[in-house]
C-alpha positions in Angstrom: 0.1 -0.1 0.0 1.4 3.4 -1.0 1.1 6.3 1.5 0.3 9.9 0.4 3.3 12.2 0.7 3.2 14.6 3.7 4.8 17.5 1.8 4.8 18.7 -1.8 8.1 18.2 -3.5 9.8 19.6 -6.5 12.3 18.3 -8.9 15.5 20.2 -8.7 19.1 20.2 -9.9 20.6 22.1 -7.0 24.0 20.7 -5.6 24.5 20.0 -2.0 27.3 18.9 0.5 26.4 15.9 2.5 28.4 14.7 5.5 27.9 11.5 7.3 29.8 8.4 8.5 33.0 10.3 8.3 32.5 11.0 4.6 31.8 14.3 2.9 30.7 14.5 -0.6 29.2 17.0 -3.1 26.1 15.7 -5.1 23.2 16.8 -7.1 19.8 16.7 -5.5 16.8 15.2 -7.6 14.0 16.6 -5.6 13.4 18.7 -2.4 10.4 19.2 0.1 9.9 20.6 3.5 10.4 17.1 4.9 13.6 16.2 3.0 15.4 15.5 -0.3 16.7 12.9 -2.6 20.4 13.0 -3.3 22.0 11.3 -6.4 24.9 9.3 -5.6 26.4 5.9 -6.5 27.8 5.5 -2.9 24.7 6.3 -0.6 25.1 6.3 3.1 23.7 3.5 5.1 20.0 3.6 6.0 19.6 5.2 9.5 22.8 7.2 9.2 22.6 10.8 10.5 24.0 13.4 8.1 24.5 17.1 7.7 23.1 18.5 4.4 24.2 22.0 3.1 23.3 23.9 0.1 23.1 27.3 -1.4 19.6 28.2 -2.5 18.9 30.6 -5.4 19.6 34.2 -4.3 22.4 33.0 -2.0 20.6 31.9 1.1 22.7 29.1 2.8 20.7 26.1 4.0 22.0 23.7 6.6 20.0 20.8 8.3 20.5 17.6 10.1 18.9 14.7 8.2 18.7 10.9 8.5 19.0 8.4 5.5 15.5 6.8 5.3 16.1 4.6 2.1 18.6 3.9 -0.6 18.7 2.7 -4.2 21.5 2.3 -6.6 21.3 6.0 -7.8 21.0 7.7 -4.4 19.3 8.1 -1.1 16.4 9.6 0.5 17.0 11.8 3.4 14.4 13.2 6.0 15.1 16.5 7.8 15.5 15.8 11.5 16.5 19.3 12.4 16.2 22.4 10.4 15.7 25.9 11.7 12.7 28.1 10.7 14.6 30.5 8.6 16.0 27.5 6.5 12.6 25.9 6.2 11.0 29.4 5.0 13.7 29.5 2.3 12.8 25.8 1.2 9.1 26.8 1.2 9.9 29.8 -1.1 11.8 27.6 -3.4 8.9 25.1 -3.7 6.3 27.9 -3.9 8.3 29.7 -6.8 8.7 26.3 -8.6 4.9 25.7 -8.3 3.9 29.2 -9.6 6.3 28.8 -12.5 4.8 25.5 -13.5 1.3 26.9 -13.2 2.2 29.8 -15.6 3.7 27.3 -18.1 0.6 25.3 -17.9 -1.7 28.3 -18.5 0.4 29.8 -21.4 -1.1 29.0 -24.8 1.0 27.0 -27.2 1.2 28.3 -30.6 
């Protein structure tokens, strides 16, 4: 049985630093939500690992959050935010809202 997602998510190509298990790497995100993100990597951290995720949002805002690896697959890992401050969460909400508005505009533009 598939559960409904708790948060809206957007596709993204932002890059992030991920630190956990004594390893730090730079990778591309595939999607982002208020609850977490998917990081593309061929060497995902183990499920249950605590990690620090850092990335620069559009317009230069620096986001840093504590996250936990919830699942992995050959092309990456899903992380859930365990600890994120309100300012960082507000930036993520703006990123998601701006993406949603852009998609709505594209959907409403006539195709000639």
